[in-house]
C-alpha positions in Angstrom: -32.2 0.4 18.1 -28.8 1.8 18.9 -26.8 1.2 15.7 -23.8 2.9 17.2 -23.3 -0.1 19.5 -23.6 -2.4 16.4 -20.7 -0.8 14.4 -18.8 -4.0 14.9 -21.3 -5.7 12.5 -20.3 -3.3 9.7 -17.1 -5.2 8.9 -18.3 -8.5 10.2 -21.1 -9.0 7.6 -18.7 -8.9 4.6 -16.4 -11.3 6.5 -19.3 -13.6 6.7 -19.8 -13.4 2.9 -16.1 -14.1 2.4 -16.3 -17.1 4.7 -19.3 -18.5 2.8 -17.4 -18.2 -0.5 -14.3 -19.9 1.1 -16.2 -22.9 2.4 -19.2 -23.3 0.1 -18.5 -21.2 -2.9 -17.8 -24.1 -5.3 -21.2 -25.6 -4.5 -23.2 -22.4 -4.9 -24.8 -21.2 -8.2 -23.8 -17.8 -9.7 -27.2 -16.5 -8.8 -26.7 -17.3 -5.2 -23.2 -15.8 -5.2 -24.6 -12.7 -6.9 -27.0 -12.2 -4.0 -24.8 -13.2 -1.0 -21.7 -11.1 -1.7 -23.3 -7.8 -3.0 -26.0 -8.3 -0.3 -23.4 -8.5 2.5 -21.9 -5.1 1.4 -25.4 -3.7 1.0 -26.2 -4.6 4.6 -23.0 -3.0 5.8 -24.0 0.1 3.8 -27.4 0.3 5.6 -25.8 -0.2 9.0 -23.3 2.5 8.2 -25.9 5.0 7.2 -28.0 4.3 10.3 -24.9 4.6 12.6 -23.8 7.9 11.0 -27.3 9.4 11.3 -27.2 8.5 15.1 -23.7 9.9 15.4 -24.8 13.2 14.0 -27.3 13.4 16.8 -24.6 13.2 19.5 -23.2 16.3 21.2 -19.7 14.8 21.1 -19.4 13.1 17.8 -17.4 10.1 18.9 -18.4 6.6 19.9 -16.2 3.6 20.7 -17.2 -0.1 21.0 -14.8 -2.4 22.8 -15.1 -6.1 22.0 -12.4 -7.7 24.1 -8.8 -7.1 25.4 -6.2 -7.7 22.7 -2.7 -6.4 23.5 -2.7 -5.8 27.3 1.0 -4.9 27.4 0.3 -2.0 25.0 -3.1 -1.2 26.6 -4.8 -1.9 23.2 -8.2 -3.5 22.9 -10.1 -4.9 20.0 -12.3 -1.9 19.6 -13.9 0.2 16.9 -14.2 4.0 16.7 -16.8 5.9 14.9 -16.2 9.7 14.5 -16.7 12.2 11.7 -13.6 11.0 9.8 -14.3 7.3 10.1 -18.0 7.9 9.2 -16.9 9.5 5.9 -14.7 6.5 5.1 -17.2 3.8 5.9 -19.8 5.5 3.7 -17.2 5.6 0.8 -16.1 2.0 1.3 -19.6 0.5 1.6 -21.3 2.8 -0.8 -18.8 2.6 -3.6 -18.1 -1.0 -2.7 -21.7 -2.0 -3.1 -22.0 -0.4 -6.5 -18.8 -2.1 -7.7 -20.1 -5.5 -6.4 -23.3 -5.0 -8.4 -21.3 -3.9 -11.5 -19.1 -7.0 -11.1 -22.1 -9.3 -11.4 -22.4 -8.3 -15.1 -18.7 -7.7 -15.8 -17.5 -11.0 -14.3 -20.5 -13.1 -15.4 -18.6 -15.1 -18.0 -15.3 -15.4 -16.1 -14.0 -18.5 -14.3 -13.5 -18.4 -10.5 -16.6 -16.3 -10.0 -17.0 -17.3 -6.3 -13.3 -16.8 -5.7 -13.5 -13.3 -7.1 -16.5 -12.2 -5.0 -14.9 -13.9 -1.9 -11.8 -11.8 -2.4 -13.9 -8.7 -2.8 -15.9 -9.3 0.4 -12.7 -10.0 2.3 -11.2 -6.8 1.0 -14.2 -4.8 2.2 -13.9 -6.4 5.7 -10.2 -5.4 6.0 -10.8 -1.9 4.6 -13.7 -1.4 7.1 -11.4 -2.7 9.9 -8.8 -0.2 8.8 -11.0 2.8 8.9 -13.0 1.8 12.0 -10.0 0.9 14.1 -9.5 2.8 17.3 -5.8 2.2 17.5 -2.7 2.0 15.2 -2.2 -1.8 15.7 -5.8 -2.6 14.7 -5.5 -0.1 11.8 -2.3 -2.0 10.8 -4.2 -5.3 10.8 -6.6 -3.8 8.2 -3.7 -2.2 6.4 -2.0 -5.5 5.9 -5.2 -7.3 5.1 -6.1 -5.0 2.2 -2.5 -5.5 1.0 -3.1 -9.3 1.0 -6.4 -8.9 -0.9 -4.8 -6.5 -3.4 -2.2 -9.2 -4.1 -5.0 -11.8 -4.6 -7.1 -9.6 -6.8 -4.3 -8.2 -9.0 -3.2 -11.7 -9.6 -6.7 -13.0 -10.1 -5.9 -14.1 -13.7 -3.0 -16.2 -12.3 -2.5 -18.0 -15.7 -1.1 -14.8 -17.0 2.5 -14.2 -16.0 2.1 -10.4 -16.2 -0.8 -10.6 -13.6 1.3 -12.8 -11.3 4.3 -10.4 -11.6 2.1 -7.4 -10.9 0.6 -9.0 -7.8 4.1 -9.8 -6.4 5.3 -6.3 -7.3 2.4 -4.7 -5.3 3.0 -7.0 -2.4 6.7 -6.4 -2.1 6.7 -2.6 -2.7 4.0 -2.2 0.0 6.1 -4.2 2.5 8.8 -1.6 2.1 6.4 1.1 3.1 5.0 -1.1 5.9 8.5 -1.3 7.5 8.5 2.4 8.0 4.9 2.3 9.4 5.9 -0.3 12.0 9.0 1.7 13.1 6.8 4.9 13.3 4.4 3.1 15.6 7.2 2.0 17.9 8.5 5.6 18.2 4.9 6.9 18.7 4.4 4.5 21.6 7.7 5.5 23.1 6.6 9.2 22.9 3.0 8.9 24.1 2.9 5.6 26.0 -0.2 4.6 24.0 -1.3 3.6 20.5 -5.0 4.4 20.9 -6.0 7.4 18.7 -7.8 9.2 21.4 -4.9 8.8 23.9 -2.2 9.7 21.4 -4.1 12.9 20.3 -4.7 13.9 23.9 -1.0 13.5 24.7 0.2 15.4 21.6 -2.3 18.2 22.2 -1.2 18.6 25.8 1.5 20.8 27.2 4.1 18.0 27.0 4.7 18.6 23.4 5.2 21.7 21.3 5.8 22.5 17.7 9.1 21.0 16.6 10.7 23.6 14.3 13.8 21.6 13.8 14.0 17.9 12.8 13.7 15.8 15.9 12.1 12.6 17.3 8.6 13.8 16.6 9.5 14.7 13.0 11.2 11.3 12.5 8.1 9.5 13.8 5.9 11.5 11.5 8.2 10.8 8.6 8.3 7.0 9.2 4.5 7.0 9.3 4.5 8.9 6.0 6.8 6.2 4.5 4.1 3.7 5.1 1.6 6.1 3.4 3.8 6.4 0.3 3.6 2.7 -0.2 -0.1 2.2 0.3 -1.1 5.5 -1.5 1.5 5.1 -4.4 3.7 8.2 -3.9 7.2 8.7 -5.1 9.3 6.5 -4.8 6.9 3.7 -4.1 4.3 4.4 -6.7 5.5 1.9 -9.3 3.1 -0.9 -8.2 -0.1 0.9 -9.0 0.1 1.2 -12.8 1.0 -2.5 -13.0 -2.0 -3.4 -10.8 -4.2 -2.8 -13.8 -3.6 -6.4 -14.7 -6.4 -7.3 -12.4 -10.1 -7.2 -13.5 -11.5 -3.7 -14.0 -13.8 -3.7 -11.0 -10.7 -4.4 -8.9 -9.1 -1.3 -10.3 -12.2 0.7 -9.4 -12.6 -0.6 -5.9 -9.1 -1.0 -4.7 -6.9 1.2 -6.8 -9.2 4.3 -7.2 -11.7 4.6 -4.4 -10.6 2.8 -1.2 -7.3 1.0 -0.6 -5.0 3.6 -2.2 -6.6 6.3 0.0 -5.6 4.5 3.2 -2.4 6.4 3.4 -4.2 9.7 3.1 -6.6 8.6 5.8 -3.8 7.5 8.1 -2.1 10.9 7.7 -5.4 12.7 8.3 -6.0 10.5 11.4 -2.5 11.4 12.7 -3.0 15.1 12.2 -2.2 16.0 15.8 1.3 14.6 15.2 1.8 16.2 11.8 0.7 19.6 13.1 3.6 19.5 15.5 6.1 18.6 12.7 6.1 21.4 10.0 9.3 20.1 8.5 7.8 16.7 7.9 4.6 18.3 6.6 6.7 20.2 4.1 8.2 16.9 2.9 4.7 15.5 2.6 3.5 18.4 0.5 6.7 18.2 -1.6 6.4 14.5 -2.3 2.7 15.0 -3.2 3.4 17.9 -5.6 6.2 16.0 -7.3 4.1 12.9 -7.6 1.1 14.8 -9.0 3.0 16.5 -11.8 5.2 13.5 -12.5 2.4 11.0 -12.9 0.3 13.4 -14.9 3.2 13.8 -17.4 3.2 10.0 -17.9 -0.6 9.9 -18.4 -0.3 12.4 -21.3 1.0 9.8 -23.8 -0.2 6.4 -22.5 -2.4 4.5 -25.0 -3.8 1.8 -22.6 -7.1 3.3 -21.3 -6.6 1.8 -17.8 -3.0 2.9 -17.6 -4.1 6.5 -18.2 -6.5 6.2 -15.3 -3.9 4.5 -13.2 -1.4 7.4 -13.5 -4.3 9.8 -13.1 -5.0 8.1 -9.7 -1.4 8.5 -8.6 -1.5 12.2 -9.6 -4.8 12.8 -7.7 -3.4 11.1 -4.6 -0.5 13.5 -4.9 -3.0 16.3 -4.8 -4.4 14.9 -1.5 -1.0 14.8 0.1 -0.3 18.4 -1.0 -3.4 19.4 0.9 -2.4 17.3 4.0 1.1 18.7 3.8 0.0 22.3 4.0 -2.3 21.5 6.9 -5.6 21.5 5.1 -6.6 18.0 6.3 -10.3 18.4 5.7 -9.6 19.4 2.1 -7.5 16.3 1.6 -10.4 14.1 2.9 -12.9 16.1 0.8 -10.9 15.4 -2.4 -10.6 11.8 -1.3 -14.4 11.7 -1.0 -15.2 13.4 -4.4 -12.4 11.5 -6.2 -13.9 8.2 -5.1 -17.0 9.0 -7.1 -15.6 10.2 -10.4 -12.6 8.0 -10.5 -14.6 4.8 -9.7 -17.0 6.0 -12.5 -14.1 6.4 -14.9 -12.7 3.0 -14.2 -16.0 1.3 -14.4 -16.8 3.2 -17.6 -13.4 2.0 -19.0 -14.5 -1.5 -18.1 -17.7 -1.0 -20.0 -15.7 0.2 -23.0 -13.4 -2.8 -22.8 -16.5 -5.1 -22.4 -17.9 -3.6 -25.6 -14.5 -3.8 -27.4 -14.2 -7.6 -26.7 -11.3 -7.0 -24.3 -9.4 -4.3 -26.3 -7.7 -1.6 -24.1 -5.6 0.3 -26.7 -7.3 3.7 -27.4 -5.6 3.9 -30.8 -7.9 1.0 -31.8 -11.1 2.6 -30.6 -13.0 5.7 -31.7 -16.6 6.4 -32.7 -18.1 4.7 -29.6 -20.2 7.8 -28.7 -23.4 6.4 -30.3 -22.6 2.7 -29.8 -22.5 2.8 -26.0 -24.4 6.0 -25.1 -24.9 5.4 -21.4 -21.2 4.7 -20.9 -20.3 7.8 -23.0 -22.6 10.1 -21.1 -21.5 9.0 -17.6 -17.8 9.1 -18.5 -18.4 12.5 -20.0 -19.6 13.8 -16.6 -16.7 12.1 -14.8 -14.2 13.7 -17.2 -15.7 17.1 -16.6 -15.6 16.5 -12.9 -11.9 15.5 -12.7 -11.0 18.4 -15.1 -12.4 20.8 -12.5 -15.3 22.3 -14.5 -17.5 24.4 -12.2 -20.6 22.8 -10.7 -19.1 19.3 -10.6 -17.5 17.5 -7.6 -13.9 17.8 -8.7 -14.2 21.6 -9.1 -14.9 22.2 -5.5 -12.3 19.9 -4.0 -9.4 20.4 -6.4 -9.8 24.2 -6.4 -9.9 24.2 -2.7 -6.6 22.4 -2.6 -5.0 24.9 -5.0 -6.4 27.8 -2.8 -5.1 26.2 0.4 -1.6 25.9 -1.1 -1.6 29.7 -1.2 -3.7 30.6 1.8 -2.4 28.1 4.4 0.4 29.1 6.8 2.3 26.1 5.6 1.5 26.8 1.9 3.9 27.9 -0.8 3.5 29.6 -4.2 5.6 26.7 -5.6 2.8 24.2 -4.6 0.2 26.6 -6.2 2.0 26.7 -9.5 2.5 22.9 -9.5 -1.2 22.5 -8.7 -2.2 24.7 -11.6 0.1 23.0 -14.1 -1.1 19.6 -13.0 -4.7 20.7 -13.4 -4.0 21.7 -17.0 -2.4 18.3 -17.7 -5.3 16.5 -16.0 -7.8 18.2 -18.3 -5.7 17.4 -21.3 -5.0 13.7 -20.7 -8.6 13.0 -19.6 -10.1 14.6 -22.7 -7.5 13.0 -24.9 -8.9 9.7 -23.5 -12.5 10.8 -24.3 -11.7 12.0 -27.8 -9.7 8.9 -28.8 -12.3 6.6 -27.3 -15.6 8.1 -28.3 -15.2 10.6 -31.1 -14.1 10.4 -34.7 -14.2 7.3 -36.9 -13.9 3.9 -35.4 -10.5 2.3 -35.7 -11.3 -1.2 -34.6 -11.5 -4.3 -36.9 -14.8 -5.5 -38.4 -15.2 -8.3 -35.9 -15.0 -6.0 -33.0 -17.2 -3.4 -34.7 -19.9 -6.0 -35.2 -19.7 -7.0 -31.5 -20.1 -3.4 -30.1 -23.0 -3.1 -27.7 -24.0 -1.4 -24.5 -23.3 -3.1 -21.2 -26.1 -4.8 -19.2 -28.1 -2.9 -16.6 -26.1 -4.4 -13.7 -23.2 -2.4 -15.2 -24.9 0.7 -16.4 -27.0 1.5 -13.3 -23.9 1.8 -11.0 -22.5 4.1 -13.7 -25.5 6.4 -13.5 -25.5 6.4 -9.7 -21.8 7.4 -9.6 -22.4 10.0 -12.3 -25.1 11.6 -10.0 -22.5 11.6 -7.2 -19.9 13.1 -9.4 -22.3 16.1 -9.9 -23.7 16.4 -6.4 -21.2 15.5 -3.7 -19.0 18.5 -4.3 -21.7 20.8 -3.2 -21.2 19.6 0.4 -17.9 21.6 0.5 -18.5 24.9 -1.4 -16.2 27.8 -0.7 -17.3 30.4 1.9 -17.1 33.1 -0.7 -20.1 31.6 -2.5 -22.2 32.8 0.4 -24.4 29.7 0.4 -26.3 28.3 3.5 -24.3 26.3 6.1 -25.5 23.0 4.6 -23.3 23.6 1.5 -20.2 24.0 3.7 -21.2 21.0 5.9 -18.2 18.8 5.0 -15.7 21.2 6.7 -17.9 21.6 9.8 -18.5 17.9 10.1 -14.8 17.1 10.2 -13.8 20.0 12.4 -13.8 18.0 15.7 -11.3 15.6 14.3 -8.9 18.3 13.0 -8.9 20.4 16.0 -5.8 22.6 15.8 -3.0 22.0 18.3 -3.0 24.9 20.8 0.6 25.8 20.1 -0.5 26.5 16.5 -3.6 28.4 17.2 -1.8 31.7 17.3 0.4 30.9 14.2 -2.3 31.2 11.6 -1.7 33.6 8.8 -4.1 36.3 7.8 -6.4 35.1 5.1 -6.0 36.9 1.7 -8.8 39.0 0.2 -11.8 37.2 -1.3 -11.1 39.0 -4.6 -7.8 37.0 -5.0 -9.6 33.8 -4.2 -12.1 34.5 -7.1 -9.1 35.3 -9.3 -7.4 32.0 -8.5 -10.6 30.1 -9.1 -11.0 31.8 -12.5 -7.4 30.9 -13.4 -8.0 27.3 -12.5 -11.2 27.1 -14.6 -9.5 28.8 -17.6 -6.6 26.3 -17.4 -9.0 23.4 -17.3 -11.0 24.6 -20.3 -7.8 25.3 -22.1 -6.6 21.8 -21.6 -9.9 20.4 -22.9 -9.7 22.6 -26.0 -6.1 21.7 -26.8 -7.0 18.0 -26.5 -10.0 18.5 -28.8 -7.9 20.4 -31.4 -5.2 17.7 -31.4 -7.4 14.6 -31.5 -10.4 15.7 -33.5 -9.0 18.4 -35.9 -5.6 17.1 -36.7 -4.7 13.9 -38.4 -2.4 11.6 -36.6 0.6 12.5 -38.7 -0.1 16.2 -38.0 0.0 16.0 -34.2 3.1 17.3 -32.4 5.6 14.5 -32.0 6.8 15.6 -28.6 10.4 15.3 -29.7 12.9 13.5 -27.4 10.5 13.8 -24.5 7.8 11.6 -26.0 9.7 8.3 -25.7 10.7 9.2 -22.2 7.1 9.8 -21.1 5.9 6.7 -23.0 8.4 4.6 -21.1 7.4 6.3 -17.8 10.7 8.1 -17.3 12.4 4.7 -17.3 11.8 4.4 -13.6 10.9 0.7 -13.8 14.1 0.0 -15.8 16.2 1.9 -13.2 14.6 0.0 -10.3 15.1 -3.2 -12.2 18.7 -2.5 -12.7 19.5 -1.4 -9.2 17.2 -3.5 -7.0 16.1 -6.5 -9.0 19.2 -7.3 -11.0 21.4 -5.7 -8.5 20.1 -7.7 -5.5 19.3 -10.9 -7.4 22.5 -11.1 -9.5 24.8 -9.5 -6.9 25.2 -6.1 -8.4 28.6 -6.9 -9.7 29.3 -8.8 -6.5 28.6 -5.8 -4.1 25.2 -6.9 -2.9 26.1 -10.6 -2.9 29.2 -9.8 -0.9 27.3 -7.7 1.6 24.7 -10.4 2.0 27.3 -13.1 2.3 29.8 -11.4 4.6 27.7 -8.9 6.6 24.2 -10.4 6.7 25.1 -14.1 6.7 28.3 -13.3 8.7 26.2 -11.6 11.4 23.8 -14.5 11.5 26.5 -17.2 11.5 28.5 -15.2 14.1 25.4 -15.0 16.3 24.9 -18.8 15.9 28.6 -19.6 16.7 28.4 -17.3 19.8 25.3 -19.0 20.9 26.8 -22.5 20.5 30.0 -21.5 22.3 28.1 -20.0 25.2 25.8 -23.1 25.3 28.9 -25.4 25.3 30.6 -23.5 28.2 27.3 -23.4 30.1 26.8 -27.1 29.6 30.4 -27.9 30.8 30.1 -25.6 33.8 26.7 -27.2 34.6 28.1 -30.8 34.2 31.4 -30.5 36.0 31.0 -27.7 38.5 27.4 -27.3 39.4 26.5 -31.0 39.2 29.8 -31.9 41.0 29.0 -29.6 43.9 25.5 -30.9 44.1 26.6 -34.5 44.1 29.3 -33.8 46.8 26.7 -32.0 49.0 24.3 -34.9 48.6 27.1 -37.5 49.6 28.0 -35.4 52.7 24.4 -35.2 53.7 23.9 -38.9 53.3 27.1 -39.7 55.3 26.2 -37.4 58.2 22.6 -38.7 58.2 23.5 -42.4 58.3 23.2 -42.9 62.1 20.0 -41.0 62.2 18.6 -42.9 59.2 19.7 -46.2 61.0 17.6 -45.3 64.0 14.7 -43.9 62.1 13.3 -47.3 60.8 9.7 -46.2 60.6 8.6 -49.4 62.5 6.3 -48.8 65.5 7.6 -52.0 67.3 11.2 -50.8 67.0 10.3 -47.4 68.5 8.4 -49.2 71.4 11.4 -51.5 72.1 13.8 -48.5 72.2 11.3 -46.7 74.5 11.3 -49.7 76.9 15.1 -50.1 76.8 15.5 -46.4 77.6 13.2 -46.6 80.6 15.1 -49.7 81.9 18.4 -48.0 81.5 17.2 -45.0 83.4 15.7 -47.1 86.3 18.9 -49.2 86.3 21.1 -46.1 86.6 19.1 -44.7 89.6 19.0 -48.2 91.2 22.7 -48.5 91.1 23.2 -45.1 92.6 
């Protein structure tokens, strides 16, 4: 069977599951729902694996399936594209998605709206698969907007809580700001290349028509607008503020949407558009700069948060910044590699946090935890592995991808020592805040009340088995991208080779590559990164296991700033929410009233005026001329109309009279 021609089924099966929940969910039992929805994603996973295996056997690793014409004016069809990049993404979405669906069976078992929750999850998977399998920017944008809609529905799943509703609206609105940039970027890209299909756009950008734009021009503007869309979806400065609040949704939602899949859509889009970004080094520098600023900024906030899910949320924002640093310096395969490894250990951390919250009867404050190491041993061991992985301890997934990013900031032609230093500092902060979470949650004496202490228990197997699978992935998947200096067989460097056809360098850049530094320095950088990670873990251990709470450093004036997230939400509220809603002292209200409303009202008045003049002209001039012409025609045609009676007898009589007249004339002559 040719599974490559069936890739359209990969997103369609979860859509079927969502449709069943929409129309029949209320009538189905929880057991039936628990089979249908996870089963739909499981089928998509099997189809994805089969298609990727067949793709690996092709000489040219690209396959497109066209379903029907869609936007003929823009030469865009409803079609799916499977290549090495989209193959990585569908395996992440369906694989992690399936595990999270299974986990949700146990986690959401006692919640209301069970069918609605799984329907939303299936719908999300459909849109995410549409996004990554799309063969054009418009179809990618359909998935892009779809996952935004599902994010809104899932964040606000507990709609009776005002905070959940507000968080859902915040995510929806902030993402619309980024989407405006994305739409404008697509318009510019179509103007430049006369196409929005990925293959056509890349072919045009890699042709002799375009060269590297060393100064900021139309290409750079187009790339920057697309990146604006990515900052919204992937939670980068200044549009990151929605992601921490999204933790109001159920924990499986945080794992699926806000750790492993949706938030990586921006990274995927930038990687997919690499032919454009390779031609715009100035925009690439902006991408790396925003990523570096976001990574260290979010990590600083995570240092002091007490809500276990908020720590992981800011960690996600920070790690996404790492990915954009890699993309900004031109190491696109490394950005996707970190996306791939991060999906495993961050999904594991979120699901592990959900298991902790489940054991703690809903408690999320780490100050009220402690001593859980022996109470929930499977959760502890799996989160232990994930925390080592994200800290960058050698042998685990995070070590290979994160250290490769730090190395590329130094070795890449677009790299900078500044980005290297920021990466190392962020690595130290990451190790510290993650092991602060571990020590506060699992070590020391329990700080919970007696009722909660009595309730402590390990999660059911539907929750712990996905944790163990993800833990295995957090150990193993990094070995697919080992550094060349390790000297391992080609299989262990397979990730870079697999993605190489997608990230083919633009010819104009082929001669601009910098000479690679010596291997000794790469070993040195790797050693520095490992020492920093171990140092961060040790400092966290000393502070949170050796020192009493009153002996820990207070942080001085910086502590409340970090605890309140640099007051960014307050500033945004003052400028945008209160400013726009309350008029900003009359400025925004006046602008809206006189400029926006004035423009609209002026357009309406002009339209009415033109319409009135047109109607008067039509009534008095055009209709008058028409009526006069009609009267003239009727007057001139009266004799003819009098003779043309349409009666055969009249025509015969006229014929006879005419003949008699002629004969009479000649008889008289």
